[in-house]
VMD Tcl script that draws the C-alpha trace (Angstrom):
set ca {
  {-96.63 141.95 64.76}
  {-96.63 141.35 66.56}
  {-99.44 148.63 65.56}
  {-102.57 155.83 65.18}
  {-100.58 158.19 67.70}
  {-102.47 159.55 70.42}
  {-103.35 162.98 69.34}
  {-104.59 165.11 72.26}
  {-103.92 164.79 76.10}
  {-108.14 164.25 76.35}
  {-107.37 161.31 74.58}
  {-104.49 160.56 76.10}
  {-107.20 160.70 79.20}
  {-109.24 157.82 77.68}
  {-106.36 155.85 77.57}
  {-105.14 155.66 81.05}
  {-108.57 155.72 81.97}
  {-109.73 152.34 79.88}
  {-107.00 150.43 81.57}
  {-106.50 152.03 84.96}
  {-108.22 149.31 86.67}
  {-106.72 146.54 85.02}
  {-103.32 147.42 84.82}
  {-103.48 148.74 88.66}
  {-103.04 145.64 90.23}
  {-99.94 143.94 88.51}
  {-97.63 143.56 91.19}
  {-95.86 144.99 94.02}
  {-94.02 148.02 94.15}
  {-90.00 148.28 93.27}
  {-88.42 151.36 93.85}
  {-85.36 152.23 91.47}
  {-82.96 154.71 90.63}
  {-84.10 157.15 88.21}
  {-80.95 157.88 85.39}
  {-81.05 160.17 82.54}
  {-77.91 159.14 80.61}
  {-78.16 157.80 77.02}
  {-77.16 155.13 75.78}
  {-73.74 154.43 74.78}
  {-72.99 155.09 71.39}
  {-71.39 151.33 70.54}
  {-74.96 150.25 70.91}
  {-75.32 147.51 68.13}
  {-78.42 149.11 66.59}
  {-79.78 152.26 65.16}
  {-81.33 154.68 67.69}
  {-83.53 157.59 67.78}
  {-84.42 160.09 70.36}
  {-87.86 161.89 70.99}
  {-87.30 165.87 71.76}
  {-88.03 166.62 75.41}
  {-91.34 168.78 76.11}
  {-92.78 171.05 78.74}
  {-94.21 168.91 81.19}
  {-98.01 168.87 80.80}
  {-101.42 167.88 81.52}
  {-100.53 163.65 80.97}
  {-104.30 162.50 81.33}
  {-104.00 160.86 84.56}
  {-105.62 164.06 86.36}
  {-102.45 165.18 87.47}
  {-99.68 166.99 85.73}
  {-96.75 164.93 85.55}
  {-93.16 166.85 85.58}
  {-90.73 164.16 84.39}
  {-87.68 166.03 83.14}
  {-84.46 164.42 83.83}
  {-86.26 160.66 83.50}
  {-86.10 158.73 80.57}
  {-87.62 156.19 78.92}
  {-86.02 153.39 76.46}
  {-87.56 151.21 74.18}
  {-85.84 148.01 72.06}
  {-87.77 147.00 69.08}
  {-87.79 143.34 68.21}
  {-86.19 142.45 64.39}
  {-89.45 144.09 62.60}
  {-88.09 147.70 63.46}
  {-89.73 150.61 64.83}
  {-91.77 151.62 61.38}
  {-93.48 148.18 61.41}
  {-97.28 149.69 61.23}
  {-97.63 147.32 63.47}
  {-97.05 146.81 67.38}
  {-93.60 148.33 67.43}
  {-94.43 151.85 65.88}
  {-97.49 151.67 68.09}
  {-95.51 151.41 71.18}
  {-92.98 154.19 70.32}
  {-96.03 156.76 68.99}
  {-97.52 156.09 72.44}
  {-93.72 156.96 74.33}
  {-93.70 160.13 72.05}
  {-96.72 160.87 73.29}
  {-95.90 160.22 77.11}
  {-92.66 162.69 76.34}
  {-94.27 165.32 74.76}
  {-96.70 165.27 77.75}
  {-94.08 165.00 80.65}
  {-90.98 166.31 80.06}
  {-89.23 163.20 79.96}
  {-87.26 161.64 76.62}
  {-87.91 158.91 75.53}
  {-85.19 156.68 72.80}
  {-85.62 153.76 70.91}
  {-83.01 151.12 69.39}
  {-83.99 148.83 66.68}
  {-82.76 145.57 66.90}
  {-81.73 143.72 63.91}
  {-81.09 140.55 64.49}
  {-81.82 138.47 67.85}
  {-78.65 138.86 69.19}
  {-79.22 142.67 69.69}
  {-82.05 142.25 72.13}
  {-80.08 141.78 75.47}
  {-77.22 144.44 74.71}
  {-80.18 147.06 73.74}
  {-81.69 146.34 77.07}
  {-78.47 146.43 78.81}
  {-77.39 149.80 77.18}
  {-80.51 151.79 78.70}
  {-80.27 149.74 81.70}
  {-76.64 150.37 82.48}
  {-77.10 154.27 81.45}
  {-79.49 154.57 84.28}
  {-82.96 154.63 82.18}
  {-85.84 155.33 84.29}
  {-87.94 152.25 82.64}
  {-86.44 150.21 79.87}
  {-88.79 148.43 77.17}
  {-88.53 145.24 75.30}
  {-91.45 145.15 72.65}
  {-92.40 141.23 71.81}
  {-92.25 137.71 72.62}
  {-88.85 136.95 71.46}
  {-87.42 139.36 74.25}
  {-88.34 136.90 77.03}
  {-85.18 135.44 77.58}
  {-82.82 138.26 77.34}
  {-85.19 140.66 79.54}
  {-84.83 137.57 82.20}
  {-81.57 137.79 82.05}
  {-81.23 141.57 82.60}
  {-83.42 141.77 85.03}
  {-81.61 139.36 86.83}
  {-78.32 140.85 86.56}
  {-79.66 144.39 87.29}
  {-82.32 144.31 90.41}
  {-82.56 148.10 90.62}
  {-83.75 148.33 87.12}
  {-87.20 149.00 85.84}
  {-87.82 146.92 82.97}
  {-91.50 146.26 80.86}
  {-91.79 143.70 78.56}
  {-94.91 143.02 76.03}
  {-96.21 139.96 74.56}
  {-94.48 137.66 77.17}
  {-94.10 137.39 80.75}
  {-90.67 136.97 83.25}
  {-91.62 136.28 86.63}
  {-89.41 139.07 88.31}
  {-89.81 141.46 90.67}
  {-88.63 144.77 88.28}
  {-90.20 143.45 84.99}
  {-93.98 144.53 84.67}
  {-95.27 142.04 81.71}
  {-98.37 142.98 79.46}
  {-100.04 140.20 77.65}
  {-102.82 139.92 75.45}
  {-105.90 137.51 74.76}
  {-105.05 137.93 70.75}
  {-107.08 134.72 70.26}
  {-110.44 136.68 71.55}
  {-109.89 139.40 69.01}
  {-109.00 136.87 66.43}
  {-111.94 135.04 66.98}
  {-114.15 138.16 65.83}
  {-112.05 139.10 63.12}
  {-112.96 135.22 61.83}
  {-116.59 135.87 62.15}
  {-115.91 138.97 59.75}
  {-114.22 136.82 57.32}
  {-116.46 133.61 57.44}
  {-119.12 135.94 56.77}
  {-118.22 138.17 54.08}
  {-116.28 135.01 52.06}
  {-117.63 134.41 49.02}
  {-115.10 131.97 47.49}
  {-114.96 130.21 51.15}
  {-111.41 130.03 51.14}
  {-109.70 132.22 53.39}
  {-106.07 132.73 54.81}
  {-103.77 133.23 57.57}
  {-100.34 134.72 57.21}
  {-98.07 134.33 60.38}
  {-94.56 135.49 60.79}
  {-93.11 133.21 62.75}
  {-94.97 129.94 64.38}
  {-94.16 131.26 68.05}
  {-97.19 130.81 70.50}
  {-98.23 134.47 70.55}
  {-98.78 133.92 66.92}
  {-100.38 130.38 67.54}
  {-103.03 132.61 69.19}
  {-104.09 134.52 66.71}
  {-104.17 131.68 64.44}
  {-106.12 129.27 66.30}
  {-108.70 132.02 67.45}
  {-109.05 133.21 63.93}
  {-109.86 129.90 62.75}
  {-112.31 129.11 65.54}
  {-114.29 132.69 64.74}
  {-114.60 131.32 60.98}
  {-115.83 127.81 61.82}
  {-118.16 129.13 64.51}
  {-120.32 130.85 61.51}
  {-119.31 129.21 58.39}
  {-118.23 125.74 58.61}
  {-117.93 125.55 54.68}
  {-114.85 127.84 54.88}
  {-111.60 126.75 55.15}
  {-108.22 128.37 56.66}
  {-105.20 127.77 54.87}
  {-101.87 129.41 56.80}
  {-98.77 130.53 55.72}
  {-96.01 131.55 58.14}
  {-93.12 133.30 56.74}
  {-90.63 132.95 59.67}
  {-89.68 136.33 59.66}
  {-91.23 139.64 61.07}
  {-89.27 141.98 58.92}
  {-89.23 140.85 55.45}
  {-92.30 142.35 53.36}
  {-91.20 140.41 50.11}
  {-91.95 137.45 51.99}
  {-95.53 138.37 53.46}
  {-96.17 139.48 49.65}
  {-95.06 136.13 48.25}
  {-96.99 133.65 50.90}
  {-100.18 136.27 50.02}
  {-99.44 135.34 46.37}
  {-99.84 131.85 47.04}
  {-102.93 132.13 49.22}
  {-104.43 134.21 46.50}
  {-103.77 132.30 43.58}
  {-105.13 129.20 45.51}
  {-108.52 130.84 45.63}
  {-108.62 132.75 49.27}
  {-110.57 136.33 48.94}
  {-109.74 137.31 52.30}
  {-106.22 137.17 54.06}
  {-105.33 137.79 58.30}
  {-102.14 138.74 59.13}
  {-100.16 138.41 61.90}
  {-96.77 138.82 60.64}
  {-95.60 142.38 61.80}
  {-93.65 143.97 59.24}
  {-93.53 141.43 56.99}
  {-97.51 141.66 56.81}
  {-97.37 144.90 55.26}
  {-96.29 142.52 51.65}
  {-99.78 141.36 52.35}
  {-101.42 144.82 51.97}
  {-98.96 145.40 48.59}
  {-100.00 142.02 47.07}
  {-103.51 142.76 47.47}
  {-103.18 146.54 45.85}
  {-101.58 144.66 43.01}
  {-104.45 142.62 42.71}
  {-106.96 145.25 42.98}
  {-105.19 147.49 39.91}
  {-105.27 144.31 38.08}
  {-109.36 144.40 38.44}
  {-109.40 141.18 41.08}
  {-110.66 142.45 44.28}
  {-109.42 140.71 47.21}
  {-109.22 141.47 51.30}
  {-107.00 141.94 54.16}
  {-107.48 141.96 57.67}
  {-105.23 144.37 59.65}
  {-103.75 143.63 62.72}
  {-102.49 145.42 65.98}
  {-103.59 148.80 65.22}
  {-106.05 150.34 62.51}
  {-104.58 149.22 59.50}
  {-107.12 150.79 56.81}
  {-105.27 154.19 58.17}
  {-102.57 153.03 56.19}
  {-103.60 150.85 53.81}
  {-106.59 152.50 52.96}
  {-110.19 151.40 52.86}
  {-109.94 150.08 49.80}
  {-108.29 146.67 50.69}
  {-108.34 146.74 54.35}
  {-111.84 144.78 55.59}
  {-111.31 145.51 59.17}
  {-108.11 144.99 61.97}
  {-107.53 142.82 65.14}
  {-106.84 146.07 66.93}
  {-104.31 145.22 69.95}
  {-103.83 148.04 72.44}
  {-100.36 147.85 72.75}
  {-100.25 151.80 72.69}
  {-102.51 152.02 75.41}
  {-100.88 149.25 78.12}
  {-97.06 151.22 77.26}
  {-98.78 154.98 77.93}
  {-100.41 153.14 81.20}
  {-97.40 151.74 82.47}
  {-95.17 154.45 81.57}
  {-97.02 157.14 83.68}
  {-97.22 154.61 86.44}
  {-93.52 154.50 86.42}
  {-92.46 158.45 85.91}
  {-95.22 158.97 88.91}
  {-93.22 156.58 90.96}
  {-95.85 153.87 90.84}
  {-93.94 150.77 88.92}
  {-95.65 147.58 89.93}
  {-94.01 144.61 88.04}
  {-96.09 141.64 88.03}
  {-98.37 140.54 84.61}
  {-101.27 141.44 83.42}
  {-103.25 139.90 80.80}
  {-105.74 141.99 78.28}
  {-108.72 140.95 76.46}
  {-112.20 141.82 74.95}
  {-113.38 142.08 79.08}
  {-110.58 144.35 79.65}
  {-110.85 146.44 76.08}
  {-107.52 145.05 75.45}
  {-108.43 143.59 71.82}
  {-111.03 143.81 69.56}
  {-112.24 145.77 66.15}
  {-111.61 149.47 65.19}
  {-114.74 152.20 65.99}
  {-115.32 152.72 62.24}
  {-115.73 149.61 60.13}
  {-117.06 150.83 56.87}
  {-116.37 147.67 54.65}
  {-118.28 145.66 57.67}
  {-122.17 145.39 57.04}
  {-124.13 146.30 60.30}
  {-125.84 142.65 60.26}
  {-122.30 141.19 60.23}
  {-121.27 144.03 62.80}
  {-124.04 143.00 65.28}
  {-123.41 139.32 65.20}
  {-120.09 140.46 65.91}
  {-121.38 142.15 69.13}
  {-123.18 139.13 70.06}
  {-120.10 136.63 70.13}
  {-118.26 139.11 71.46}
  {-120.57 139.30 74.63}
  {-120.52 135.59 74.59}
  {-116.77 135.37 75.13}
  {-116.98 138.09 78.06}
  {-119.53 136.19 79.79}
  {-117.43 133.13 79.78}
  {-120.18 131.12 77.55}
  {-117.79 131.01 74.66}
  {-114.13 129.62 75.88}
  {-111.78 130.73 72.76}
  {-108.73 127.97 72.63}
  {-105.56 129.31 72.51}
  {-103.57 126.30 70.73}
}
mol new
graphics top color blue
foreach p $ca { graphics top sphere $p radius 0.5 }
foreach p [lrange $ca 0 end-1] q [lrange $ca 1 end] { graphics top cylinder $p $q radius 0.2 }
display resetview
């Protein structure tokens, strides 16, 4: 799920500024040793490193010279090229590495049992910061944090109560509520689908928020959910989408990581045969990958911005630890800036509901 590269240092400035106030109070500092050793060759998954670069203005207002520092990132089973949040995180780390002179490397987890060894590989080799990307890393992260109290660790989508872990959560239900409004006001069949990766609490937040948004503007519409049980199987995502489209759905929202790529494939196949259907993307603006012909909009989850901010803090010696949760108020979730397929009156309605959520007038359910 479970994500456009940051193109310039100017964009990175906007990224860092947008989340500085939110992430600056995550917790107390925890000073650890900075190492630069590479993961061992026996790591149980594929790996890749970004090239080091000369340090430059990182967007924080000062030049960070992070030569000799290394950032490690372990993906979940969706892989680094999931077109979703693993990819977002890696692109962000590559940008940080290019701007600061640090080295960034990832390890792909092929199965659940890879999570702990992959994290451990970075930690034991003295990496400055080690990321775990995804809810499923929670147990492994807790174990590694307890065994290595001097290591700096960071986690997306789950919270670990340890002083040496900085956890970033998102209010996926709030962003999903907004794309639910788009779907509810766009559907012509009043049948809408949701494809989930695995029935985890974080994915249920997508589903529940989406259904609430649809119901708020179109009580006659029904939302049917289909979970594929995996985040790395596009063929299963395609099959799930085919079932929903065959049942009359004209819009599907997916929160399925790499499996969700199959939803787009199914929509493209149907478009070729003259059957126009829509997909709502997740985590990043997926129209950039799959095209505006089938992408109605996307529920943006700004993993890249959070990863950038926490990493720059760490490279600057300001690792904090603790947990932060980012929603509409904090700018952590929402729709893309450009929505060419969504009429203005629908976008106006989205903005209306967004402000009601931010003000507290509407509380979006989580389960």
